[in-house]
Z-matrix of the N, CA and C atoms (Angstrom, degrees):
N
C 1 1.446
C 2 1.522 1 107.96
N 3 1.322 2 116.05 1 135.85
C 4 1.451 3 120.88 2 179.35
C 5 1.513 4 109.72 3 -119.03
N 6 1.320 5 116.20 4 166.24
C 7 1.455 6 120.23 5 178.27
C 8 1.512 7 111.82 6 81.78
N 9 1.315 8 114.42 7 -175.82
C 10 1.459 9 121.71 8 -176.96
C 11 1.521 10 109.75 9 -101.83
N 12 1.323 11 116.75 10 141.95
C 13 1.462 12 121.09 11 178.49
C 14 1.527 13 109.35 12 -62.40
N 15 1.330 14 116.17 13 142.64
C 16 1.462 15 121.61 14 -179.07
C 17 1.517 16 109.64 15 -120.60
N 18 1.304 17 115.02 16 135.18
C 19 1.456 18 120.79 17 177.31
C 20 1.529 19 108.37 18 -76.34
N 21 1.325 20 116.14 19 134.33
C 22 1.461 21 121.59 20 178.91
C 23 1.518 22 109.77 21 -130.61
N 24 1.304 23 116.20 22 165.06
C 25 1.461 24 122.04 23 172.50
C 26 1.520 25 107.54 24 -112.88
N 27 1.299 26 116.92 25 119.11
C 28 1.458 27 121.37 26 179.35
C 29 1.525 28 109.37 27 -100.95
N 30 1.340 29 114.63 28 148.53
C 31 1.457 30 120.96 29 178.95
C 32 1.522 31 109.33 30 -125.94
N 33 1.308 32 115.53 31 150.39
C 34 1.460 33 121.27 32 177.03
C 35 1.518 34 108.56 33 -78.09
N 36 1.323 35 116.81 34 138.18
C 37 1.459 36 120.45 35 -179.38
C 38 1.523 37 110.08 36 -137.69
N 39 1.284 38 115.17 37 153.41
C 40 1.466 39 120.47 38 177.67
C 41 1.515 40 109.91 39 -106.64
N 42 1.309 41 117.34 40 82.59
C 43 1.461 42 122.17 41 -178.22
C 44 1.517 43 109.48 42 -93.78
N 45 1.333 44 115.83 43 133.01
C 46 1.463 45 120.57 44 176.47
C 47 1.519 46 108.13 45 -99.35
N 48 1.328 47 116.33 46 131.31
C 49 1.460 48 122.34 47 179.96
C 50 1.522 49 109.60 48 -130.26
N 51 1.314 50 115.45 49 154.57
C 52 1.460 51 120.03 50 174.39
C 53 1.527 52 108.49 51 -61.40
N 54 1.317 53 116.00 52 138.80
C 55 1.465 54 123.36 53 -172.46
C 56 1.529 55 113.22 54 -52.74
N 57 1.330 56 118.64 55 -49.05
C 58 1.457 57 121.06 56 -176.02
C 59 1.530 58 111.74 57 -72.24
N 60 1.330 59 116.66 58 -33.57
C 61 1.468 60 120.40 59 175.04
C 62 1.531 61 109.06 60 -60.57
N 63 1.323 62 115.91 61 -46.16
C 64 1.466 63 120.47 62 -179.96
C 65 1.525 64 111.39 63 -62.53
N 66 1.326 65 117.70 64 -41.77
C 67 1.459 66 120.39 65 179.46
C 68 1.531 67 111.30 66 -60.61
N 69 1.328 68 116.46 67 -43.68
C 70 1.462 69 120.17 68 179.30
C 71 1.526 70 110.22 69 -66.07
N 72 1.331 71 117.85 70 -43.52
C 73 1.463 72 120.64 71 179.36
C 74 1.524 73 111.84 72 -61.75
N 75 1.318 74 117.11 73 -44.12
C 76 1.463 75 120.38 74 179.80
C 77 1.528 76 111.33 75 -63.69
N 78 1.326 77 116.71 76 -41.93
C 79 1.464 78 120.37 77 179.15
C 80 1.528 79 110.73 78 -66.40
N 81 1.325 80 117.23 79 -39.18
C 82 1.460 81 121.20 80 178.84
C 83 1.526 82 110.78 81 -66.44
N 84 1.312 83 117.14 82 -41.98
C 85 1.464 84 120.91 83 176.94
C 86 1.529 85 110.17 84 -61.21
N 87 1.325 86 117.06 85 -45.00
C 88 1.463 87 121.08 86 178.94
C 89 1.527 88 110.72 87 -62.13
N 90 1.318 89 117.03 88 -41.12
C 91 1.468 90 121.73 89 179.10
C 92 1.528 91 111.07 90 -59.24
N 93 1.331 92 116.48 91 -36.22
C 94 1.463 93 121.42 92 -179.69
C 95 1.530 94 112.65 93 -91.69
N 96 1.322 95 117.10 94 -1.90
C 97 1.458 96 120.79 95 177.83
C 98 1.519 97 113.46 96 68.89
N 99 1.340 98 116.34 97 33.49
C 100 1.464 99 120.65 98 178.32
C 101 1.519 100 108.97 99 -128.28
N 102 1.319 101 116.04 100 166.44
C 103 1.448 102 120.86 101 178.05
C 104 1.522 103 111.64 102 -78.25
N 105 1.320 104 115.53 103 159.66
C 106 1.456 105 121.16 104 179.44
C 107 1.528 106 110.96 105 -59.46
N 108 1.323 107 117.27 106 -42.42
C 109 1.462 108 120.96 107 179.45
C 110 1.518 109 111.91 108 -60.98
N 111 1.342 110 116.73 109 -42.10
C 112 1.464 111 120.67 110 178.35
C 113 1.523 112 110.91 111 -62.55
N 114 1.327 113 117.01 112 -41.24
C 115 1.465 114 120.76 113 178.30
C 116 1.523 115 110.84 114 -62.20
N 117 1.334 116 116.72 115 -47.45
C 118 1.463 117 120.57 116 -179.37
C 119 1.525 118 110.95 117 -63.33
N 120 1.329 119 117.32 118 -41.63
C 121 1.474 120 119.92 119 176.81
C 122 1.527 121 110.87 120 -58.24
N 123 1.323 122 116.23 121 -44.62
C 124 1.459 123 120.16 122 -179.90
C 125 1.517 124 112.37 123 -62.66
N 126 1.337 125 116.53 124 -43.19
C 127 1.460 126 121.02 125 178.85
C 128 1.528 127 110.06 126 -61.03
N 129 1.324 128 116.33 127 -46.95
C 130 1.460 129 121.08 128 -177.62
C 131 1.528 130 111.19 129 -65.53
N 132 1.321 131 117.78 130 -46.11
C 133 1.465 132 119.99 131 -178.66
C 134 1.522 133 111.47 132 -62.57
N 135 1.326 134 117.42 133 -40.54
C 136 1.466 135 120.02 134 175.45
C 137 1.532 136 110.48 135 -62.85
N 138 1.334 137 116.41 136 -45.85
C 139 1.462 138 121.02 137 -178.51
C 140 1.520 139 112.07 138 -62.47
N 141 1.324 140 117.80 139 -38.08
C 142 1.461 141 121.52 140 179.20
C 143 1.525 142 111.66 141 -60.51
N 144 1.338 143 116.70 142 -25.94
C 145 1.464 144 120.98 143 179.65
C 146 1.530 145 112.26 144 -101.96
N 147 1.329 146 116.98 145 9.30
C 148 1.456 147 120.87 146 178.72
C 149 1.518 148 112.93 147 71.10
N 150 1.332 149 117.06 148 22.36
C 151 1.462 150 121.61 149 -179.54
C 152 1.522 151 109.93 150 -104.09
N 153 1.314 152 115.94 151 148.85
C 154 1.457 153 120.04 152 174.41
C 155 1.528 154 108.47 153 -76.47
N 156 1.320 155 117.76 154 129.15
C 157 1.463 156 119.67 155 -179.74
C 158 1.525 157 113.66 156 -76.62
N 159 1.342 158 117.66 157 -11.42
C 160 1.459 159 120.43 158 -173.88
C 161 1.516 160 112.01 159 -128.67
N 162 1.330 161 115.29 160 140.81
C 163 1.454 162 121.80 161 173.78
C 164 1.515 163 110.31 162 -88.54
N 165 1.332 164 116.50 163 177.94
C 166 1.474 165 121.22 164 -176.87
C 167 1.530 166 113.84 165 -56.77
N 168 1.324 167 117.79 166 -41.00
C 169 1.471 168 120.49 167 -178.55
C 170 1.530 169 110.96 168 -64.37
N 171 1.320 170 117.10 169 -44.06
C 172 1.463 171 120.52 170 179.72
C 173 1.519 172 110.61 171 -69.09
N 174 1.327 173 118.01 172 -36.19
C 175 1.465 174 120.21 173 176.84
C 176 1.528 175 111.33 174 -62.24
N 177 1.322 176 117.34 175 -34.74
C 178 1.467 177 120.74 176 176.07
C 179 1.532 178 110.43 177 -66.81
N 180 1.323 179 116.36 178 -41.20
C 181 1.470 180 120.59 179 176.76
C 182 1.523 181 109.60 180 -61.85
N 183 1.333 182 116.93 181 -43.54
C 184 1.464 183 121.08 182 178.99
C 185 1.524 184 110.33 183 -61.19
N 186 1.325 185 118.04 184 -42.23
C 187 1.461 186 121.29 185 178.76
C 188 1.526 187 110.67 186 -59.35
N 189 1.313 188 116.58 187 -41.79
C 190 1.466 189 120.60 188 178.31
C 191 1.525 190 111.12 189 -66.29
N 192 1.331 191 116.72 190 -43.37
C 193 1.464 192 120.74 191 179.41
C 194 1.531 193 111.17 192 -64.98
N 195 1.326 194 117.14 193 -36.03
C 196 1.468 195 120.43 194 176.98
C 197 1.522 196 110.58 195 -59.99
N 198 1.322 197 117.00 196 -41.46
C 199 1.466 198 120.86 197 178.03
C 200 1.528 199 110.88 198 -66.95
N 201 1.308 200 116.44 199 -45.99
C 202 1.468 201 121.53 200 -178.54
C 203 1.524 202 110.91 201 -58.53
N 204 1.344 203 116.57 202 -44.77
C 205 1.467 204 120.87 203 -174.69
C 206 1.529 205 113.82 204 -96.50
N 207 1.322 206 117.54 205 4.20
C 208 1.456 207 120.64 206 175.62
C 209 1.524 208 114.36 207 69.58
N 210 1.312 209 116.96 208 31.38
C 211 1.465 210 120.64 209 179.18
C 212 1.523 211 109.24 210 -85.18
N 213 1.337 212 115.17 211 107.18
C 214 1.463 213 119.71 212 -179.35
C 215 1.528 214 112.47 213 -110.58
N 216 1.312 215 118.08 214 5.41
C 217 1.458 216 121.64 215 177.34
C 218 1.523 217 110.12 216 -74.51
N 219 1.325 218 115.70 217 148.60
C 220 1.458 219 121.23 218 176.95
C 221 1.529 220 108.60 219 -126.32
N 222 1.328 221 116.03 220 175.96
C 223 1.463 222 120.94 221 177.79
C 224 1.526 223 110.63 222 -58.69
N 225 1.323 224 117.37 223 -32.76
C 226 1.467 225 120.61 224 178.78
C 227 1.530 226 112.27 225 -63.05
N 228 1.321 227 116.63 226 -24.18
C 229 1.462 228 120.94 227 179.98
C 230 1.539 229 113.08 228 -84.25
N 231 1.314 230 117.39 229 -11.08
C 232 1.469 231 121.60 230 -166.13
C 233 1.522 232 115.51 231 -57.62
N 234 1.306 233 120.27 232 -32.91
C 235 1.450 234 121.01 233 -179.64
C 236 1.516 235 112.49 234 -107.09
N 237 1.341 236 115.61 235 16.70
C 238 1.465 237 119.54 236 -178.28
C 239 1.530 238 111.35 237 -126.66
N 240 1.297 239 117.39 238 23.91
C 241 1.466 240 121.27 239 -179.35
C 242 1.521 241 109.91 240 -90.69
N 243 1.317 242 116.41 241 143.82
C 244 1.444 243 121.73 242 176.23
C 245 1.523 244 108.30 243 -143.75
N 246 1.309 245 116.02 244 162.17
C 247 1.463 246 120.15 245 177.93
C 248 1.512 247 109.31 246 -136.55
N 249 1.318 248 115.25 247 157.49
C 250 1.467 249 120.36 248 -179.19
C 251 1.502 250 110.40 249 -77.48
């Protein structure tokens, strides 16, 4: 970690996520020893700057977790999801 720690104000939110996406995110957060919110913040902050939030080693872990939890959705599916 680089730079100086910054104080933030966090708020509770009720975000709905696809079940398998959530399972992979929770497992990835646990693997890194961080909370789900911290993981999501990191992903979003990297994405806002056009940076990849994950290196090759973490992408391999994600690929394994996708298989374990049956996550077959891709970025191409992101705006075409629906629920009953």
